[in-house]
C-alpha positions in Angstrom: 207.2 -18.9 -103.2 208.1 -22.5 -104.5 210.5 -24.2 -102.1 209.7 -21.6 -99.4 209.7 -22.9 -95.8 206.8 -20.5 -95.0 203.9 -22.2 -93.5 200.1 -21.4 -94.1 198.0 -20.3 -91.2 196.1 -23.6 -91.2 199.4 -25.5 -90.9 200.5 -23.2 -88.0 197.3 -23.8 -86.2 197.4 -27.6 -86.7 201.0 -27.9 -85.3 200.8 -25.0 -82.7 204.5 -24.7 -82.9 206.1 -21.6 -81.4 207.4 -19.0 -83.9 211.0 -17.8 -84.1 212.3 -16.1 -81.0 211.5 -12.5 -81.0 214.4 -10.0 -81.1 215.8 -8.9 -77.6 213.4 -6.6 -75.9 215.8 -5.7 -73.0 217.7 -3.0 -74.8 217.2 -0.3 -71.8 218.0 -2.8 -69.1 221.0 -4.0 -71.0 222.3 -0.4 -71.3 221.8 0.1 -67.6 223.8 -2.9 -66.9 226.5 -1.9 -69.4 226.6 1.5 -67.7 227.6 -0.4 -64.4 230.0 -2.6 -66.4 227.7 -5.6 -65.6 229.1 -5.5 -62.0 226.6 -4.1 -59.6 227.8 -2.7 -56.2 226.1 -2.2 -53.0 223.7 0.7 -52.6 224.7 2.6 -49.4 223.8 6.1 -48.4 222.3 7.1 -51.7 224.9 5.9 -54.0 226.6 2.7 -55.3 229.7 1.4 -53.4 232.1 -1.0 -55.1 234.8 -2.0 -52.8 237.8 -3.4 -54.8 238.5 -6.3 -52.6 235.0 -7.8 -52.4 233.9 -11.1 -53.8 231.0 -11.3 -56.4 228.4 -13.5 -57.4 227.2 -14.1 -60.9 223.5 -14.1 -61.8 222.4 -16.2 -64.9 219.1 -16.3 -66.8 217.2 -19.3 -67.8 219.4 -20.0 -70.7 222.6 -19.9 -68.6 223.7 -16.5 -69.8 225.4 -14.4 -67.3 223.2 -11.3 -66.7 225.5 -9.4 -64.2 227.6 -9.8 -61.2 226.6 -8.7 -57.7 228.9 -7.7 -54.9 229.0 -9.8 -51.6 228.9 -7.5 -48.7 231.6 -7.8 -45.9 231.4 -6.9 -42.3 232.6 -3.3 -43.0 229.9 -2.8 -45.5 227.3 -3.9 -43.0 228.5 -1.5 -40.4 228.6 1.4 -42.9 225.1 0.4 -44.0 223.8 0.4 -40.5 225.1 3.8 -39.6 223.8 5.1 -42.8 220.4 3.7 -42.0 220.3 5.4 -38.6 221.1 8.7 -40.1 218.6 8.0 -42.8 215.9 7.2 -40.3 216.5 10.5 -38.5 216.1 12.5 -41.7 213.1 10.5 -43.1 211.1 10.2 -39.8 211.7 14.0 -39.2 209.6 14.8 -42.4 206.0 15.6 -42.1 203.5 12.9 -43.4 202.9 15.0 -46.4 206.5 15.3 -47.4 207.0 11.6 -47.2 203.9 10.9 -49.3 205.2 13.4 -51.7 208.5 11.5 -52.2 206.6 8.2 -52.8 204.3 9.9 -55.3 207.2 11.4 -57.1 208.6 7.9 -57.4 205.5 7.1 -59.5 206.6 9.8 -62.0 210.1 8.6 -61.9 208.9 5.0 -62.5 206.8 6.2 -65.4 210.2 7.4 -67.1 212.2 4.3 -66.2 209.4 1.7 -66.0 210.5 -0.2 -69.1 214.0 -0.7 -67.6 212.5 -2.0 -64.4 210.3 -4.4 -66.3 213.1 -5.6 -68.6 215.5 -6.2 -65.7 212.8 -8.1 -63.8 212.3 -10.2 -67.0 216.0 -10.9 -67.4 216.4 -11.8 -63.7 213.0 -13.9 -63.5 212.0 -11.6 -60.5 208.4 -11.2 -61.9 207.0 -7.8 -61.3 205.3 -5.4 -63.7 205.9 -1.6 -63.6 202.1 -1.2 -63.2 202.0 -3.4 -60.1 204.9 -1.1 -58.6 202.9 2.0 -59.5 199.8 0.6 -57.7 202.0 -0.2 -54.7 203.4 3.3 -54.5 200.0 5.0 -54.9 198.6 2.8 -52.2 201.3 3.3 -49.7 201.8 7.0 -50.5 198.3 7.6 -49.3 198.9 5.8 -46.1 202.0 7.8 -45.6 199.9 10.8 -45.9 197.3 9.6 -43.4 199.5 7.9 -40.8 199.1 10.6 -38.1 195.4 11.0 -39.0 194.1 7.4 -39.0 196.9 5.6 -37.1 197.3 7.7 -34.0 199.4 6.9 -30.9 201.8 4.8 -33.0 205.4 5.5 -33.8 207.9 3.8 -36.4 210.2 1.1 -35.2 213.5 2.6 -36.7 215.7 0.7 -38.9 213.9 -2.4 -40.5 215.7 -5.1 -42.2 213.7 -6.8 -45.2 215.0 -10.2 -46.4 213.9 -12.3 -49.2 215.0 -15.7 -50.7 216.6 -16.4 -54.1 213.3 -17.4 -55.6 211.2 -14.6 -54.2 209.7 -12.0 -56.7 210.3 -8.3 -56.5 206.7 -7.7 -55.8 206.8 -9.6 -52.6 209.9 -7.6 -51.6 208.4 -4.3 -52.3 205.2 -5.4 -50.4 207.4 -5.2 -47.3 209.7 -2.3 -48.2 207.1 0.3 -49.2 204.8 0.0 -46.0 207.9 0.2 -43.9 209.1 3.5 -45.7 205.5 4.8 -45.6 205.4 4.6 -41.8 208.6 6.5 -41.5 211.2 3.7 -41.0 214.4 3.4 -42.8 215.0 0.0 -44.6 218.0 -2.3 -45.2 217.1 -4.6 -48.0 218.8 -7.9 -48.3 217.3 -9.3 -51.5 217.6 -12.8 -52.9 219.7 -13.3 -56.0 216.9 -12.9 -58.7 215.5 -9.6 -57.1 218.9 -8.1 -56.4 219.5 -6.2 -59.6 215.9 -4.8 -59.7 216.2 -3.8 -56.0 219.4 -1.9 -56.6 217.9 -0.1 -59.7 214.8 0.9 -57.7 217.0 2.2 -54.7 218.7 4.4 -57.2 215.4 5.6 -58.6 214.1 6.4 -55.0 217.2 8.7 -54.6 216.2 10.4 -57.7 212.6 10.9 -56.3 214.1 12.6 -53.3 214.4 9.8 -50.6 216.9 10.9 -48.1 220.2 9.2 -48.3 220.4 6.2 -46.0 216.5 5.7 -45.8 216.8 2.8 -48.2 220.1 0.8 -48.5 220.6 -2.4 -50.3 223.2 -5.1 -49.4 223.7 -8.1 -51.7 225.3 -11.4 -50.8 225.6 -15.0 -51.7 223.2 -16.7 -49.2 220.9 -16.2 -46.2 223.8 -15.8 -43.9 224.2 -12.1 -44.9 220.9 -11.3 -43.3 222.0 -12.9 -40.0 225.1 -10.7 -40.0 222.9 -7.6 -40.7 220.7 -8.6 -37.9 223.5 -8.7 -35.3 224.0 -5.0 -35.7 222.4 -3.3 -32.7 220.7 -0.6 -34.8 218.3 -3.0 -36.5 214.8 -3.0 -34.7 213.0 -5.4 -36.8 213.4 -8.2 -39.3 210.8 -9.2 -41.9 211.2 -12.1 -44.3 209.5 -13.3 -47.6 210.2 -16.4 -49.6 210.7 -20.1 -49.1 210.1 -21.5 -45.7 213.5 -23.2 -45.5 215.5 -20.0 -45.7 213.0 -18.3 -43.3 213.5 -21.0 -40.7 217.3 -20.7 -41.1 217.0 -16.9 -40.4 214.8 -17.5 -37.3 217.4 -20.0 -35.9 220.3 -17.8 -36.7 218.9 -14.7 -35.2 217.6 -16.4 -32.0 218.8 -14.7 -28.8 219.7 -11.3 -30.4 216.4 -9.7 -29.0 215.1 -8.6 -32.4 211.6 -9.5 -33.5 211.5 -11.6 -36.7 208.4 -12.2 -38.9 208.2 -14.7 -41.6 206.0 -14.8 -44.8 206.8 -18.2 -46.7 205.2 -17.2 -50.0 207.0 -19.8 -52.0 206.2 -23.4 -52.1 202.9 -23.6 -50.2 200.1 -26.1 -51.2 196.8 -24.4 -52.1 193.4 -26.0 -52.9 191.7 -25.2 -56.2 188.0 -26.2 -55.4 185.6 -26.8 -58.2 181.8 -27.3 -57.3 179.2 -28.7 -59.7 177.7 -25.2 -60.0 180.9 -23.8 -61.4 181.6 -22.6 -65.0 183.6 -25.9 -65.6 185.3 -24.5 -68.9 186.6 -21.4 -67.2 187.7 -23.4 -64.1 189.7 -25.8 -66.2 191.3 -23.2 -68.3 192.4 -21.3 -65.1 193.7 -24.4 -63.2 195.9 -25.3 -66.3 197.2 -21.8 -66.4 197.9 -21.7 -62.6 199.4 -25.2 -62.3 201.5 -25.6 -65.2 203.4 -22.3 -65.4 207.2 -22.6 -65.9 207.9 -20.7 -62.5 205.1 -20.9 -60.0 205.2 -19.8 -56.3 202.6 -22.2 -55.0 201.6 -25.8 -55.7 197.9 -26.3 -56.5 195.8 -29.3 -55.5 192.6 -29.6 -57.7 189.4 -30.6 -55.6 186.4 -31.5 -57.8 182.9 -32.4 -56.8 182.1 -35.9 -57.6 179.1 -35.2 -59.8 181.2 -33.3 -62.3 184.6 -35.0 -62.0 184.2 -36.9 -65.4 183.4 -33.7 -67.1 186.3 -31.9 -65.6 188.7 -34.8 -66.6 187.4 -34.9 -70.2 188.1 -31.1 -70.4 191.5 -31.5 -68.9 192.3 -34.1 -71.5 191.1 -31.9 -74.3 192.9 -28.8 -73.1 196.2 -30.5 -72.3 196.5 -32.3 -75.6 199.5 -31.1 -77.5 200.9 -29.1 -74.6 204.7 -29.0 -74.5 206.9 -30.4 -71.8 207.9 -27.9 -69.0 211.6 -27.3 -68.4 212.7 -28.2 -65.0 215.6 -26.5 -63.2 217.9 -29.7 -62.9 218.1 -33.4 -63.5 217.7 -33.9 -59.7 214.2 -32.2 -60.0 213.5 -34.7 -62.7 214.3 -37.6 -60.3 212.0 -36.0 -57.7 209.1 -35.8 -60.2 209.5 -39.4 -61.4 209.5 -40.7 -57.8 206.4 -38.5 -57.0 204.4 -39.8 -60.0 205.6 -43.4 -59.4 204.5 -43.2 -55.7 201.1 -41.7 -56.6 200.5 -44.5 -59.1 201.2 -47.1 -56.5 198.6 -45.5 -54.3 196.0 -45.7 -57.0 196.3 -42.5 -59.0 195.9 -42.4 -62.7 197.6 -40.0 -65.0 196.4 -37.5 -67.6 199.4 -36.2 -69.5 199.9 -34.0 -72.5 202.4 -36.4 -74.0 204.6 -39.2 -72.8 207.4 -38.3 -70.5 210.8 -38.2 -72.2 213.1 -41.0 -70.9 215.5 -38.6 -69.5 216.5 -34.9 -69.3 215.3 -31.9 -67.2 211.8 -31.8 -68.8 208.4 -33.2 -67.9 205.0 -33.0 -69.5 202.1 -31.4 -67.7 200.5 -34.2 -65.6 197.3 -34.5 -63.6 197.4 -37.2 -60.9 193.7 -38.3 -60.8 192.2 -39.7 -57.6 195.3 -38.8 -55.6 195.1 -39.9 -51.9 195.0 -37.0 -49.4 197.8 -38.5 -47.5 200.0 -38.9 -50.6 203.3 -36.8 -50.7 202.3 -35.3 -54.0 199.5 -33.5 -52.0 201.2 -32.8 -48.7 204.8 -32.1 -49.8 204.6 -31.8 -53.7 207.8 -32.0 -55.7 208.9 -29.3 -58.2 207.5 -29.7 -61.7 204.1 -29.6 -63.5 202.3 -32.0 -61.4 198.5 -31.4 -60.4 197.0 -33.8 -57.9 193.3 -34.2 -58.3 190.9 -35.2 -55.4 187.2 -35.5 -55.2 184.6 -34.6 -52.6 180.9 -35.0 -52.2 179.7 -32.1 -50.1 180.7 -28.5 -49.1 181.9 -30.0 -45.7 184.2 -32.5 -47.4 185.5 -29.7 -49.6 186.4 -27.6 -46.6 188.1 -30.7 -45.0 190.2 -31.3 -48.1 191.1 -27.7 -48.4 192.3 -27.5 -44.8 194.2 -30.8 -45.0 197.4 -29.1 -46.0 199.8 -27.9 -43.3 199.8 -24.6 -45.3 197.2 -21.8 -45.1 198.3 -19.3 -47.7 195.5 -19.2 -50.3 192.6 -20.9 -51.9 190.5 -20.6 -55.2 186.8 -21.5 -55.2 184.8 -22.1 -58.3 181.0 -21.8 -58.1 178.3 -19.4 -59.4 176.5 -19.8 -56.0 177.7 -16.7 -53.9 176.2 -18.2 -50.7 178.2 -21.4 -51.2 181.4 -19.6 -52.0 181.3 -17.4 -48.9 180.4 -20.3 -46.7 183.3 -22.3 -48.1 185.6 -19.2 -47.8 184.7 -18.8 -44.2 185.5 -22.4 -43.4 188.9 -22.5 -45.0 191.9 -21.7 -42.9 193.8 -19.7 -45.4 194.9 -16.0 -45.7 193.4 -15.3 -49.2 190.5 -16.7 -51.0 189.7 -16.0 -54.7 186.2 -16.7 -56.0 186.1 -17.7 -59.6 189.7 -16.5 -60.1 193.2 -17.1 -58.7 196.4 -15.3 -57.8 194.8 -11.8 -57.7 197.1 -9.5 -55.7 196.5 -5.9 -54.6 198.1 -4.0 -51.7 194.7 -3.1 -50.3 194.0 -6.8 -49.4 195.3 -7.8 -46.1 196.4 -11.5 -45.8 197.9 -13.4 -42.9 199.7 -16.7 -43.2 197.4 -19.1 -41.5 198.8 -22.4 -39.9 202.4 -22.9 -41.3 202.2 -20.1 -43.9 203.5 -17.2 -41.9 203.6 -15.1 -38.7 202.6 -11.7 -39.9 200.1 -9.7 -42.0 201.0 -8.2 -45.3 198.8 -5.7 -47.2 196.1 -3.3 -46.4 196.0 -1.0 -43.3 196.5 -4.2 -41.1 199.8 -4.9 -42.6 201.2 -1.4 -41.6 201.2 -2.3 -37.9 204.2 -4.7 -38.1 206.3 -1.5 -38.8 204.9 0.4 -35.8 204.9 0.3 -32.1 202.6 2.1 -29.6 204.0 5.5 -28.7 203.6 4.6 -25.0 205.9 1.7 -25.3 209.8 1.8 -25.4 212.2 0.1 -27.9 213.0 -3.4 -26.8 216.6 -3.8 -25.5 218.9 -6.0 -27.6 220.5 -9.1 -26.1 223.3 -11.4 -27.1 223.2 -15.0 -28.3 224.1 -17.6 -25.8 225.4 -21.1 -26.4 222.8 -23.7 -25.3 221.7 -27.2 -25.8 218.2 -26.9 -27.1 217.4 -30.6 -26.8 218.0 -30.4 -23.0 216.3 -27.1 -22.3 213.4 -27.3 -19.7 214.2 -30.9 -18.7 215.7 -29.9 -15.2 212.7 -28.9 -13.3 212.7 -27.5 -9.7 212.2 -30.3 -7.1 208.7 -30.9 -6.2 207.2 -31.8 -2.8 204.2 -33.7 -1.5 202.4 -31.4 0.9 201.7 -32.8 4.4 198.0 -32.8 4.8 197.9 -34.6 8.2 196.9 -31.3 10.0 194.9 -29.2 7.4 194.2 -26.4 10.1 197.9 -25.5 10.4 199.2 -26.5 6.9 199.4 -23.9 4.2 196.7 -24.1 1.6 197.0 -26.3 -1.5 195.9 -24.8 -4.7 194.8 -26.5 -7.8 195.3 -25.9 -11.5 192.4 -25.5 -14.0 192.2 -27.9 -17.0 189.2 -28.7 -19.1 186.8 -26.6 -17.0 187.8 -28.5 -13.7 190.1 -27.7 -10.9 192.6 -30.5 -10.5 196.0 -31.7 -9.3 198.8 -32.0 -11.8 199.2 -35.4 -13.5 202.2 -36.2 -11.4 200.3 -35.3 -8.2 203.3 -33.3 -6.8 203.3 -29.7 -5.7 205.9 -26.9 -5.2 206.0 -24.6 -2.1 205.3 -21.0 -2.7 207.4 -18.8 -0.4 206.5 -15.4 1.1 207.9 -12.2 -0.3 210.6 -12.3 2.4 211.2 -16.0 1.8 210.7 -16.8 5.6 207.7 -19.1 5.3 205.6 -21.1 3.0 202.4 -19.4 1.8 200.8 -22.2 -0.1 201.5 -25.1 -2.4 200.7 -25.1 -6.1 200.7 -27.9 -8.6 203.9 -28.9 -10.4 202.5 -29.2 -13.9 204.5 -30.8 -16.8 204.2 -31.9 -20.3 201.3 -34.2 -19.9 199.3 -31.4 -18.2 200.0 -29.2 -21.2 198.9 -32.0 -23.6 195.6 -32.4 -21.6 195.0 -28.6 -21.6 195.6 -28.3 -25.4 193.2 -31.2 -26.0 190.6 -29.6 -24.2 191.2 -26.2 -25.8 191.2 -27.5 -29.3 187.9 -29.3 -28.8 186.1 -26.1 -27.6 187.9 -23.2 -29.7 186.2 -23.7 -33.0 182.7 -23.4 -31.4 183.8 -20.4 -29.4 185.2 -18.8 -32.5 181.9 -19.3 -34.3 179.8 -18.1 -31.3 178.0 -14.8 -31.9 180.3 -11.9 -30.8 177.4 -10.5 -28.6 177.4 -13.9 -26.9 181.2 -13.7 -26.3 180.8 -10.2 -24.9 178.2 -11.3 -22.4 180.4 -14.2 -21.3 183.2 -11.8 -20.5 180.8 -9.4 -18.8 179.7 -12.3 -16.6 183.5 -13.1 -15.8 183.9 -9.6 -14.7 181.0 -9.8 -12.4 182.3 -13.1 -11.0 185.6 -11.5 -10.3 183.9 -8.6 -8.5 182.0 -11.0 -6.3 185.3 -12.7 -5.4 187.1 -9.5 -5.0 188.2 -9.8 -1.4 189.5 -13.4 -1.8 191.5 -12.5 -4.9 192.7 -9.3 -3.5 193.9 -11.3 -0.4 195.8 -13.7 -2.6 197.5 -10.7 -4.5 198.5 -9.0 -1.2 199.8 -12.3 0.3 201.9 -13.2 -2.7 203.4 -9.8 -3.8 203.5 -8.0 -0.4 201.4 -5.2 -1.5 199.1 -3.4 0.9 195.3 -4.3 1.0 194.6 -1.0 -0.7 197.1 -1.6 -3.5 195.9 -5.1 -4.0 192.3 -4.1 -4.2 193.0 -1.5 -6.8 194.7 -4.0 -9.0 191.5 -6.2 -8.8 189.4 -3.2 -9.6 191.7 -2.4 -12.6 191.2 -6.2 -13.6 187.4 -6.0 -13.4 187.5 -2.8 -15.6 189.9 -4.5 -18.1 187.6 -7.5 -18.6 184.7 -5.1 -19.2 186.8 -3.4 -22.0 187.5 -6.6 -23.7 183.9 -7.5 -23.5 183.1 -4.3 -25.3 185.7 -5.1 -27.9 184.0 -8.4 -28.9 181.4 -7.0 -31.2 183.6 -4.1 -32.3 186.0 -6.1 -34.3 186.8 -4.4 -37.6 186.6 -5.7 -41.1 184.5 -5.2 -44.2 184.6 -4.4 -47.8 187.7 -3.0 -49.5 188.0 -0.4 -52.4 189.4 -2.4 -55.2 190.9 -0.6 -58.2 189.5 -3.1 -60.6 185.9 -4.5 -61.1 184.8 -6.7 -58.3 184.3 -6.8 -54.6 186.7 -7.7 -51.8 186.1 -8.5 -48.1 188.5 -8.6 -45.2 187.9 -9.9 -41.7 189.8 -10.9 -38.7 189.9 -14.5 -37.4 191.0 -16.2 -34.2 194.6 -17.7 -34.2 193.4 -20.8 -32.5 195.1 -22.1 -29.2 197.4 -19.4 -27.7 200.0 -20.4 -25.0 200.8 -17.6 -22.5 203.5 -17.6 -19.9 202.6 -14.6 -17.6 204.8 -11.9 -16.4 205.9 -11.2 -12.8 204.7 -7.7 -12.9 201.0 -7.0 -11.8 200.4 -10.7 -11.8 196.5 -10.5 -11.7 196.0 -7.4 -14.0 198.4 -8.8 -16.7 196.8 -12.2 -16.6 193.3 -10.7 -17.1 194.6 -8.3 -19.9 196.0 -11.2 -21.9 193.2 -13.6 -21.1 190.7 -11.0 -22.3 192.5 -10.2 -25.5 192.7 -13.9 -26.4 189.2 -15.0 -25.8 187.4 -11.8 -26.9 188.9 -12.5 -30.3 187.8 -16.2 -30.3 191.0 -18.0 -29.2 191.4 -20.6 -26.5 194.3 -20.2 -24.1 196.7 -22.3 -22.1 198.2 -20.0 -19.4 201.3 -20.6 -17.2 201.3 -18.2 -14.1 204.4 -16.4 -13.1 206.7 -18.8 -11.3 207.5 -16.0 -8.9 203.9 -15.1 -8.2 201.6 -17.9 -9.1 198.9 -17.4 -6.4 196.8 -14.6 -8.0 196.4 -16.6 -11.2 195.4 -19.8 -9.2 193.1 -17.8 -6.9 191.4 -16.7 -10.2 190.5 -20.3 -10.8 187.4 -20.0 -8.5 186.2 -17.2 -10.7 186.5 -19.4 -13.8 184.7 -22.2 -12.1 181.6 -20.1 -11.5 181.7 -18.5 -15.0 179.7 -19.6 -18.1 182.8 -20.0 -20.3 182.9 -23.3 -22.1 184.9 -25.9 -20.4 188.5 -26.0 -21.8 188.4 -22.4 -23.2 190.8 -21.2 -20.5 193.3 -23.5 -18.8 195.8 -22.5 -16.0 198.7 -24.8 -15.3 201.5 -23.8 -12.8 204.9 -25.4 -12.7 208.5 -24.8 -13.6 208.7 -21.9 -16.3 211.2 -23.4 -18.5 209.7 -26.8 -18.4 206.3 -25.5 -19.2 207.5 -23.2 -22.0 209.4 -26.0 -23.7 206.1 -28.1 -23.5 204.2 -25.3 -25.2 206.8 -24.7 -27.8 206.9 -28.3 -28.8 203.0 -28.8 -29.2 202.2 -28.6 -32.9 198.6 -27.5 -32.2 199.5 -24.1 -30.4 199.6 -21.3 -33.0 201.0 -18.6 -30.9 203.0 -18.0 -27.7 203.1 -14.8 -25.6 206.1 -15.1 -23.2 207.5 -13.0 -20.5 210.7 -14.4 -18.8 214.3 -15.0 -19.3 216.5 -14.1 -22.4 217.5 -17.7 -22.6 213.9 -18.8 -22.9 213.3 -16.2 -25.5 216.2 -17.6 -27.5 214.8 -21.1 -27.2 211.5 -20.2 -28.4 212.7 -18.3 -31.5 215.0 -21.3 -32.3 212.4 -23.9 -31.7 209.0 -22.6 -32.9 209.6 -23.1 -36.5 208.0 -26.4 -37.5 205.2 -25.4 -37.6 205.7 -21.7 -37.4 204.3 -20.0 -34.4 203.6 -16.3 -33.8 205.8 -15.0 -31.0 205.6 -12.1 -28.6 208.7 -12.4 -26.6 209.5 -9.9 -23.7 212.8 -10.4 -21.5 212.0 -9.4 -17.9 215.0 -7.6 -16.3 215.0 -6.1 -12.9 211.2 -6.4 -12.7 210.7 -4.5 -15.9 208.2 -5.0 -18.7 205.3 -3.0 -19.8 203.0 -0.9 -17.6 199.9 -2.9 -17.4 197.8 0.0 -15.8 198.3 2.4 -18.8 194.9 3.3 -20.5 196.3 4.3 -23.9 194.0 2.9 -26.7 197.1 1.8 -28.7 198.2 -0.5 -25.8 195.0 -2.6 -26.0 194.8 -2.3 -29.9 198.3 -3.9 -30.0 197.1 -6.7 -27.9 194.0 -7.2 -30.0 195.9 -7.3 -33.2 198.4 -9.7 -31.9 195.4 -12.0 -31.1 193.9 -12.2 -34.7 194.9 -13.2 -38.1 193.3 -11.6 -41.3 191.7 -13.2 -44.3 190.7 -11.5 -47.6 188.0 -12.7 -50.0 188.1 -11.5 -53.6 184.9 -11.7 -55.7 185.2 -10.6 -59.3 182.4 -9.3 -61.4 181.7 -9.5 -65.2 
């Protein structure tokens, strides 16, 4: 063997060089692509469609080699796809739960035969998803398809659902939305990003093989996010759900504003997540895992390492040891290298020191794994990290400081906690405002774990039974009517308020009464001091004067709400229930006064207004009973370990009340919000404000914390604009004009707000008197966000 280039085992371990590249392991996927001539069409009505005059887009792998070409759908393709989806929905939803479950289970067998092809295609397209993960998804949602009518009663599918992903989103994230939508009986139009497009087309073909009716799953491919907007404009689409980076999600929300179709967003790409290491942790395991998580070539989130001061030196020593000899990580472009250099330079200027596996090359789209030690919490590398192998490291002294650092990011997607103290882990997990918490692990995913995007990380819940309800509506409700986008100047919306007047109080005995708003636990005038005349139902006389609130009143109300909400959320559920029972008794004691205001304002008879007050008292008692019945608990995990899920309050909720049943609707929405731990800023109906303002006297005598409930009257558009532009408000429930619905969907994107928008036409809206359980359950589910905690065992 003289002269041979073969190295000994000792020499290989000394250099740790990569061996020669393995032979291609994508034979099956290559054969499937060759069968389609490397040009994939659209999947419509159970078969591939390849219109001859369509443009195409090329998809390349990490080495720049063209994998295949995908067709760019045109208007005719969208119309054909929507019609097919309507027919597919009729066929799919008409099947029994058992029949739908059988199709999904049969898909497991089909995937067993073709799983290698799916895995290879995902690898080629960098749309990470293993066949075992897909099998787990299918098994989980096939069981829910079987149990839908047994455990989820009084709910019905939405119809045609559009599932959209960004170019950098994985196939797993895509199927985490497609499969529950199918399991609940909807048909689905998939508009995948570039990397997930070929695997999505393959899976659609396999679903047809498994017996899925033609049209129940269609796939349209395009060049960018604009295709999803064109699909959304079709009147047959009932719901849009998106997963991927936030930028494309915001674009989708703005482009679909005014169409009258609900949109939910799950920005699973690019979030900043804390990796918290306590002194009681297994330091070696924590360091190994954070290196694996932070320095992957393609990572979906950016990690920030938070280490307790007592062990920071030990962690840094181990980081230096583990990172020694690690190779540079390839970046996507030279522009990314420029961003990384700028981020490192700025962090160093703010006092950070570096731990690098090697010196950074002078140029090129590569950079060594780098830890930015003692990074400032306000540093851009922490708040808005650049792409590349950078890991900011911050220190803390106590558990309270750890939670503060973990919640410092505008994102609330996930967190990893490392400690051998289970009590400390659960206490920290409870304090973090994130959707998923992993104890002594990271990036664990399973469909049984429900997770909501907290703060700026999403507006819906994915996974678990809780994630199914975004694809359902109460059977008692009707489908929302579609509307058309109107041209409007968003910067000027809500600036032209109705003229205010100063009531003449020279003769109080003859003048109409002057009502006050309720802010911070006190009845008060508006900041401007002006009022608006409230006319009788016939418009022939002035009934009263109500405050003409504005942006400053909303600011004061939100400041009061944010101070009291954390304490109210932590209050014992039984204590919250007692406060609501007390509120119901207070309303009963003021029954005659409130009923008089309802009758005076709406023109109802004394008997009818009294009945509305009685229903309101009963509704408050129902919400009081809900307080300590909130569901949550342990989850059945397929692997070793334990998992917990529990609902949490959204925070501060803005509510613009409907015209219909002004007292009952207000009490229903108020009860749903505060029973689950939220604080509210409520804007009474501009047409019928007196019942809500009369309710202020009930609030004054209640034992609710000051600032928990705030009621501000004023111009509807002006107040809605003030709520939409306040960064603290997490959710807005709105009843009003189509123009204002469009404004909210376009504006509430930075940060993302959870929206429930209802356009009032001809006095329409929901029936607030209905007793169906699903009606109140929907209210309850819209008032909470879910958190899951994963605790592994040896």
